[in-house]
N, C-alpha and C positions, 0 to 999 in steps of 0.2 A: 459586792464586787464580782463581776462575771469571771468565771473560770476561763483559763486560757483556751481549753479545748472547746468551750462554748462560743468562741469568737467567730462571727460570720466573715466570709471572704470579703464582703463589701464594707465591713466596719473599719473605718480609718480614723477613729476618734483618738487613738493613741499614737498616730504617725504624723510626721511633718508633711503637710500638703500646702503647695503654693497655688492659690486660687488665681486663675487668669481668665479674662474675658476672651471667648473663642474668636470673636471678630477682630479684636486687637492682636491676638496671637497669629491669626491667619494673615493679617495685614503685615505684621512684622516679619513673619517667615517668608512671605512672598517677596517682600522688598529685598530681604537678604538673598533669597534665591536669584532674583532678577539681577541684582548687583554682581553676584557671583558669576552669572552667565555673561554679563556685559564686560566685566573687567578680567575674568579669568578664562574665557573661552572664545567669545564671538568677535570682539572688536580688537583691532591691532593697536599697538602703542605707536604713536606718530614718530617717536624717536628712532626706532629700528625697523618699523613697518611690519612687525611680526606679532602673531598671536602667541600666547604662552606655549602651546604645543609645538609650534614651529621653532620657537626659541630653544625649547628643551631638546628637541631633536638635534639641532646644530651644536648645542653645548655638549650633549652626550657624545656626539661624533668627535668633537674636539678633545674631550677628556680621554676617549678611547683610542686616540691617535689616527682617526679616520679623516685626516686632512687631505687636501687635494693632491699632495705628493705621495700619499700612502697607497697601498694595494687595496683593491675592493675586498669587502667582507660581506658576509651574508646579512641581508636586511633584518633577519631575525635577531642578530646581535644588537643592532641599534634599537629595535623595538623593545627587546628585553631590558636593555640598559635604561631606556627612557621610562618604561613602566616601573622598574624596580627602584629607581632613585628619584624620579622627578614628577611623573605624571600618573596619578592614581585613578586612571580611567581604563576603558577597554582598549585592547590591542588594535581593534579596527580603526579607532580614531587616530591612533599614532601612525599606523601604516598608511592609511589613506592620505593623511597629511604629508607624509614623506613622499608618497607617489606623486602627489600634486606638485610638490617642489621639484620633482625630477622630470616632469612631462614638459617637453619643449613646446607643445601646443597650448599648455596652460600657463606657463611662466615665460615671460619675455627674456629673463636672465635666470635660468634654473640655478637654484642654490644647492641642489643635490645632483650628483652624477649617478645615473642608474645603469645597471648591467643586467639584461634579461628583459622579460615582458613587463613593461610598465604601462600597459593600456594603449588605447588608440583613439583617434579622432572619431571613430565610428561608435564610441561608447563601450568598447570592450574593456573589461576590468583588468587590472594587473594580476600577474601570477601571485600565488601565495608567497609570504615573506621568506619561507624556507627555501624558495627557488631563486629569488632575485638577490642581487648584490648592490651595494651602494657605498658612496663616500662623499665628502664635501666637494663642491666645485671651488674653483679658484676665487670666484667672487665672494663666496662664503667666508674665505679667509679675511676679506676686508671688513666683514661684519663683526668678526671676533678679534680683529687686530688689537693688540695691547690689552686684552682682557686680563692678562696675568699681572698687569701693572696697577691693579686696584683702581681702574678707570671707572668702574661702575659699582653700584651697590649690590652686595650679595645678601640674600635672605635665606632663612632655614627652609629646607624642603618639607614635604608634607608630614614626615615623621620626625623632623628635627635632627636626623642623623648626619646630614651633610648640608652644604649650602649651594645655592644656585643663583645665577645672576638675575636681577630684577628686570634688567634691560641689557642689550648688547651694545658695545661701543659704537658699532655701525659707522664706518667711514664714508658711507654712501646713503643717499635718501631712498632707502629700499621701499618705503611705502608707495612712492611714485613709480619706481622701476618695475615692480612686479604687481602692483595693485593689490586689491583685496576684495573678497566677497564674504560677508558674514551676516547672520541673522540672530539677533539677540532677543530679549524680551522687551517689546515696545519700541525697538529701534533696530536699524540695520545699517550696513555699510556696503558700498559698491564703488570701487575705485579702479579705473582701468590701468593697464601697464603703460609705461612711457619709455622713450629713448634715453639711454644713459647720457649720451653726449649733450642732448638738449637740456636735461635736468641739471647736469653739472654746470653748464653755461648759465642757466637761470640762477642757480645757487650762488655762483661766483658773482653774478651781476647784483644780486641782493646784498651780498657781503660788501661789495664796493659802493652800492647805492642803497642805503638802508631805507630811504623814502620811496623806493620803487613801488609802483602799483601793480595790480594783477595784470593789467594790459601791457605794462612794460615787460613783465616776466613772460607773457605770452608771445613776445617777439622771439623768445628763445624756445619755449615749449610750444610747439606748433599744434599739439593736440595729442590724443592717445596714439600709442604705437603698439599694435597688437602683434603677438608672436607669429601669426600666419599672414600678416599683411592686410589686404583689403583696402577699403576707401572709407574715410569719415567725411561727412558733409557739413557745410554751413559754418563759416567763421563766426557768425553772430551767435549761434547756439553754443559753440565751443567757448566763446568769451563769457557767455552767461553762466555756463556750468562751472568754470574755474573761478569766476568772480563771486558766486553765491554758494558753491558747494553742491548745488543740485541742478538738474537739467537733463534733457534728453538730446543725445547726438546720434543722428542717423548714420548707420554703418552698413556697408555692402561688401560682399565678396567680390573678388576679381573675376570678371566674365568678359570674354572676347568673342566677337563675331568673326568667323573665318569663312572665306569663300574659296572653294577649290576651283580647279581649271574648268570644270564642267558647269560652273555657275551655281553649284549647290552650296547652301549655307549651313554652318554648324555654330552652336554656342558652346564654347569651352570654358568651364568654370575652374579656375586654378586656385582659388582660395575661398574660404567661407568666413562669415563673421565670427567674432570671438565667442566661445562657449556654445557654439551651435554644433549639434550632433550631425555628422556628415551622412551617416546611413539614414537617419530620419529625414534629412532634407531630400535625399534621392527618393525615398518612399513617398514623401509628400508630393513631389513632382509627378511621380508615376500615378498616384491616386487622382490628381487633377486631370491627367490625360484620360484615365479610365472613366472618370465621371463626366468627361466631355466638358469640363469647366474651362479648359484651355484648348484653343485651336492651333493647329500648325506644327505640332511636334510629331515627327515621324518615328523617331527612335531615341532611346535614352540608355546610356551606358556609363557605369562607374568604372573608370580605368585607373583609379587611384592606387598608389602603393604608399610609399612614405610621403610623396607629394600628392596633393589633391588634383584630380583631373576627372571632371564629370563632363561627358560629351553629349550634347543634344542635337540630333539631326532635325533640320527644319524642312517641312514639306515645301515642294515647289510652289511658287506664287505667294507664299506668306512672307510678310515683312518680319525679318528676324528680330529687329529692335523692339517690335510690338510684343513678340513672345517674351523677350527678356524683360520688358517693362512689366508684363503680367507676373512673371516669376518674382520680380522685386516686390510687387504689391501683395501677392498672395502666399509667399513662402518666406522662410527665414533667411533667404539669400540677401534680403534687406531687413535689418532689425535695428531698433533704437537701443543704444546703451544709455541707461538711466543713471546718471551720476548721483551718488549719495556719499559724499566724502566725509564720513564720520569716523573719528578715531579718538584714542585716549590721550589726553593731555594732562599730565600729573594725576593719572588715574581717573579723570573725569571725562565722560564722552562729550565731544564737541563736534559741531558741523564746521568744517574747515574749508577755507579758500586755498588756492594755490600758494598764495603768499603766507598764509598761516602755517601750512605744512613745512615750507622751506624755512620760515623763521624759527619754528620749533626745532627743526633739525639742526640749524646753525647754533642755537642755544645749547642743544645737547652736545654738539661737537666742541663748543667752547668749554663746557664742563669736563668732557672727556680729556681734551688736550691739557686743561689746567691740572686735572688729577694725575695725568700721565707725567706732566712736567714736574709736579711736586714729587712724584714717586722717583723719577730719574734724578731730581735734585737731591733728595734724601740719600739715594744710593751713591751719587757722586760725592756728596759731602762725607759719607761714611768711608768711601775709598780714599778721599783726600786726607781724612783724619789718620788713616793707617799709613798712607804714604809719608805724611809729615813725621810720624813717629819713626818710620824706617829711616828717613833721611837724617833725622836727629841722632838716631842710634848709630848710623854709619859715620856721622861726623865725630862721634865719641866711641868708636868701635872698640878701642883697646880697653877703656874703662868698663864698657858693657860686658866685654868678654871676662874681665877680671871679676866683676860682680857675679856673673853667672857661675864662674868656676868656684868661687868661694861659698856660694849658697849650697845648702845641703840637699835641697830638692827644688822642683819647679815652682811650687807656690811661694817658697821663700825667695826664689830668684825674681819672680814677678813683683813681690812686695818690695824688694830692695831696689829694683829698677824704678818703680813708681816713686819711692821715697827719694831716690837720688836725682832723677831727671824730670820729675813731675809728669811722667807718662800716665795716660789713662789705662784702665784695665785692658781695653781693646788693643791699644797700642803696645802695651807690654806683652800681651799674648802674641801679637803679630811678630814682635821682635824675637820671642822665644821660638816661634814657628819658622823663622827665617832660615833658609838653607845657607850653608857656608859659601855657595857659589855666588851669592849676592855681594860678597866682599870683593869680587873681581871688579876692575875699573869700569868695564863696559856695562856690567850689571848695575853698578851704582849710578852710572849716567842714565841708564834706562829708567830707574826709579825717579830720578830728578826730572827727566823729560815727561814721564807719565804724570807726575805731580803738576807740572806746568800745564799740560793738556787738560787735566781734570779741573784745575782751577779756572782755566779759560772756559771750559764747558759749563762750570758752575755759574760763571758770570753771564754766559749766554742764557742759561735757564732762568736765572733771576731776572734778567732783562725781559725775557719772554713773559714771565709772570707779572711783571710790572707794567706791561704794555698790551692793552687789548688789541691795538692795531697790529702788532707783531703776531699775536695769537691768531687773529683772523687771516693774516697773510700765510701762516702755516697751514691753516685749514684749506685756504684756496689752493695752495701748492699741492697738498695731498690730493685734493679733488682733481686737479689738472693731471696729476700722475695717474690716477685711476682712469680718467677719460682716455689718456694715451694708451693705457694697457688694455682696457676693456670696451672702449667706445666703438660703435659700429654705425652703419648707415640706417636711416629710417626705413621701416618696412611698410608702414601704412601711409597711403597717400591722403593728403588733406585737400579737399576741394572747397573753394571759397563759397560757391553758390549752394543753395539748398537742393537736396536730392529730389528728383521727380519734377524739376523745373521744365524738362522737355516732355511735352504731351505726346500722346500717340499721333495726333494730327500733325505735329511738327515734324514727325519722322517720315511722313508719307509724301512722296514727290507728287506735285499737282500736275495732272495730265488728263486728257480725255480718255474715257474708258467706256466700253459697251457693256450694258447689263442685259442679259437675256433671261426671260422667265417663261416657263412652259405651263400649259394648262394643267399638267400633273403636279405643279408646284416645285419644279426644279429650277434653281437659279444659279447663274455663274456670271463672272466678270471677265472680260477678255479685252485685249488690245485691238482697237479698230484697225490698226495698221496691218493686222494679219489678213484682213480682207483686201486683196489687191483689186484695183479698179478693173472692171470688164465692160465690154460694149454691151448695150442693151440687147435683149433677145437671147442671151445665153442661159445655161442652166445653173450657173453659180458653182460654189464649192461646198463640200460637206462641212458643217460646223458643229452640230450638236448630236450626240448619240442618244436619240430619243427612243423610248419604247414605242411599239407599234401603235398603242392606244393613246400615246401622248403627242403633243404638238406644241411648237413654239407659239406663244400667245402675245408676248410683249417684248419689244426691244427699245432701249432708251440709251442715249449717249449723253454723258455728263462728266463733270470733273470728279476725280477720286475723292475730293474733300466735300462733295455735296452731301446734304442730308437727303435720305430717301424716305418718302412717305408711301407706305404700302396700303392702298385702299382695297377693301374686300367686298365681295358680292353682298354680304350682309350689312354693309354700311359702317364697318369699323376701320380704324386707321392705326398703323404701327410705324415706328420710326427706328432706323439705324443709319449708320454712315456708309457711304459707298465703299470705303476701304475696309469695312467690316467683312465684306464678301471677298474671299481670296481670289486672286487672279488665276485663271486657268487657261490652258491652250484651247484653241477653237474646236478641237475634236473631242473634248471630254464632255460628259453629261452634266456636270455641276453637282450641287448638293441641294437637298430638300430645304425649302424655305423655312421649315420648322426648326432648323438649326439656328436660326437667327431671330425669329419672332415666335411668340406663343399663340399660334393660330389654332382656332377651334377645329375639331374634326369635320364639322359640317360646313365650314367656311372655306373660301378660296380667294386668292389675290386676283383682282381683275384689272388693277391699274397701279402704276408706279409713277409717283411724282418726284422729280428731282428739285430740290430747293437750294439754289446757290447761296453763298454767304451774303451777297449784296441784297438779295431779296428779303432776308431777315431784317435788314436795316430800314426798309421802307414801311412806314407806319400805316400807309393806306393799302398795302398789298393784301390781296384776298385770294382765297381758294374757291374755284368753281367746280362743283361735282356734277356729273351728268349721268343719268341712268339709261338703261336700254329702252325704256318706254318714253324717252324724250323729256324727262323732268330735269330741271337744273336747280342748283342751290348754291348760294354764295356765303362764305364764312371768312372772317378776318384771319389772316395768316398767323397772327400772334396766338390764336386759340390752339395752335399746334406746336407751340414753343417747347412744351414739356409733355411728351407722349410717353406713357408708361410702357414697360415691356409687355404687359398684358393687353395693351391697346386701349383706345378710347373710342367713343361713338363719334361718327362723322356725319351720319345722315339717317333720318328715319325713312323706312321704305315700306311700300305696300306689298301685298302678297304677290309673288312671282316677279317682283321688280328687283333688278340687280344694279348696283352701283357700277357704272361702266368705266368712267375715266375721271381724272381730276387735273386741273390746270391752275397756275398762278395768274391772276389778273391784276391790273392796275387801273385807276380811273382813266377814262377816255378809251380804254381798250374795247374791242368788239369780239363777240364770240361766234364761232362757226360750228354748226352741227351738221353731220352727214349721216344718212341712213344707208342700209345695205341695198335698198332698191333704187339708190341714186338720187334721192331727194336731199336738199340742203336748205339751211336757213341761216341768215346773218342778222344779229341784233346787238344792241348796245349793252355793255356790261352794267350800265346804270339801270337797265330795265329789271334787274334782279336785285332786290334789297338784301342786305346782310342779315343772316339769322343765326340762332344758336346751333350748337352741334347736334342736338337731339331732334331738331325739327325736320320735317319733310321738305321736299322741293316744290317748285312751281313749274308749270308747263313751259317747255322751251320750244317744242315743235309738235304739231298735231300729225300723228302718223296713222297710216292704215293699220288695221288689226294685225296683218301678217308682217308688217315692216318693223324694224328695230333700228335704233341708233347704233352705228359701229365706230364712229369717231367724232372727236371734237377738238377744236384748236382755238387759239387766241391770236388776234392780230392787233398790233399797236397802231396808234393813230398816225405816226410818222410813216408807216409802211402801207397805208391804205392804197396809194396809187401804184406802188411797185410790187406789192405782194401778189402771189399766185396760190391757187389751191391745187395741191397735188393729190390725185386720186389713183388708187391701185385696186384691181379686182382679183378675185380668187384664181382666175386663170392666167394671171400675169400681165393683164393689159393695164396701161396707165397713161396719164396725160397731165398736163398743167393747164389751168384756165385762169385768166386774169381775174383778180378779185373785183375789178370794176364791173364785171358782168353780173355780180351778185349784189343787188340793191339791199340796203339796210331796211329791215322790216321790224315790225313789232314782234316780240317773242310770242310764241303760242300759235303762230300761223302754220299753214301747211308747207311753206317754203317753195322753192323752185327746183327744177331738174338740174343736176350737175353732171350726170353721165347717163348715156343710153345703155341701160342694162339689157343684155341679150344672153342667149345660151352660150354663145361664143366667149363672151367676156366673163360671165359668171357674176355673182353679186359683189358689191363693193366691200373690201375688207380693210382698207386703210385710207386715211386722209390726213393731210398735214399742210399747214401754211408755210410756204417758202418765200424768201425775200429776194434772193439772187441765185445765180447759177454757179457760184463758186464752191458749192457744197456737193456732197455725194448723198445718195440715198442707199441705205442698206435694206435689202428686201430679204425676208426670211420666210421659208416654207414651213408647213406643219411638220414635215419629217426632217427638218434641220438643215436644208440646203440654204446657203447664204450667198447673196450676190450684191456686190457694191458697184453702183453705177453713178456716173456724173449726171447731175441734173441737166447739164447741157445736152445730154443724149436724149432726153425726154422732151418732145415737142409741146409747144403751147397751142392748144386747140380750143374750140368753142365748147360751151357748157353741155350741149346735147350730143356731143360726139362720143364714139366708143373708145378712142385712144389707140395707142400702138402697143405691140408686145414689148414689155420691159424685161420680163423673165419667163423663160419657158420651163414650167414645172414638169417634173417627171410624171409618168403615168401613175395615177392613183394619189398623186400629191397635190397640194393646194397651197397658194400663197397665204400666209398667216398674218404678217404684220410688216410695217415699214418703220424706219427711223432715219432721221436726217443727221448726217455726220458733217 
């Protein structure tokens, strides 16, 4: 036998050891831990809508006298009471929970009234509990009403020294009123707050109509009602969330577009979605502006105090609703509230519908009212028992007095009374305790009246216990009284349609607008009405603040909703909407085209093609591209239906060849090319076969080595007889010539003369097909002078003439381009 001192530390042969498989132990321990978290921390009980920590806070306040009518006391008092008696966890968990119950932006109906710094919507934390004060709110009294009447089950606290309620009596469906957020092990809950009046109406409706469906109840509960208001969208999503317990409902903050007397716009945000940090939202908007991911914001100010007020100044020419739409899409000003209505029913976590929550609450209230009635009945019967004894004693008062006088002491007197009159011990003691004043006539009648009232009350209580219908009527009445006392108006607006149903394009008014592009890559959009009509021969008005080395290269007039295809010198194409370019006054420079398309450093835009909506719907519509060397290429328009932001190839080019212009063509159209030396050619659209985007073109016109194509246009078959070719030169000379003077040729020829180019006229810089004289021509110089002239002012002359002066360019300036308005 080994000596005791020789025993090794690891020798357990003489000790009791329980052998346990480690996998089984881990599984068992984790399940126990998980269930503890689920039932004792993270998930609320459906009956009172509270997690254990919240329930303990309210009960501790009740027991320490911190009801709604009491004076405020330090929060540290509550925290200490909860920790010492009910909640064996950290003080942070208790205080943070109490703070949340007191925050008006977190709870729709705060259950705690706080005094001091209880945090802010900007994410500021509350002051330490030694600085703040708290007490119960009036609505909390309704959660604890009748708790002293044994209405709920009490269980031992963590050390068994006292008892605490397992659930509160809860006269209101608190789980819906204030909602809940909790993350357990393997499950979570996320329930929004609701309007008290609506929830009460739905509960009463379910009491009166036990077969009511979720959709029936949603006639009363319109949707979530957040503390700070806002907007919730889409009736269909709301119905789905409440009918299944899960689903996403889009919510937005309140934002209003305001226009001042000067015509300047502001976006004023007066509320933000539930649980969104206001300071973080402002920072996010500012970062989007700094990163140039959002256009049109001039200034951003947070003017919030207790009420939210975020002011966003909009740049002139920007559509404020488009800016607001972008904020909805890219910030938490719009966010989805994801329903996960999980709660504890009889200690078991369940995913609940609206009807499930209200049914569970009603069952709980039935049990509470039943236990309360039984408590009151027992108390009333005890009182009636005593009153019956007193009445009987008063009826035989002389004998009673004699028995008491003859007894040597109180116990003997009690025994003699019981023996003589068959009183119970309780009745006999009450008689002995009775004062002589009860012998007065009025006092005697008061006992008789009280006995009648108590007996009547007992009858009512017994009838109530015998009838579920009456019990439900009591519950309905109490709910109606609570609604009368605490009900208020809905704060969150419910919109039937889905959020985002209005697109950016729907917000843009459709009108003609002028797009100007310079050789230096600056672009702007302006109202053509700013250019008043002038007689031909004038100098025009200043339009664009160009740099000395820059010049206006392209002008086009189109609808604000047109697609813009930007074709570049290197044969690529980019696409944006006309309204993506902000409108500016005619005197401003505009913005670099690189703000809107990802243009390579070595490339430049040479042509802008506007694509109206109706053109997209034509299956046979095509795009014809023309190069400066006279090559043409045709591609079907649907090849440009989805153009990436980084651009796509439009045409393969030879060395030193530049893509000059692009036009939409339809079958039977004809194409007109014009060179700077005054040569032109007219040929059929069908002479050019459709090719892929990466292919090169075919010859459209045979040019001299020094000549280049400066313009191209398309004429429809219906306009062959009435169309005219408008020509303008760099020195401002122009004319119209009937299209009938230009015979249709085969493509690839040298063409015919369209203008007699001289030193006086300068080379041709612009050409366009015009159908009637009811339009105007906008002439733009390289230095930004603009002139709008009626086509009636420009005469129709023969092909080989020089034309007349249309615009007198200033010294050192040249005409750059034309556009038909």
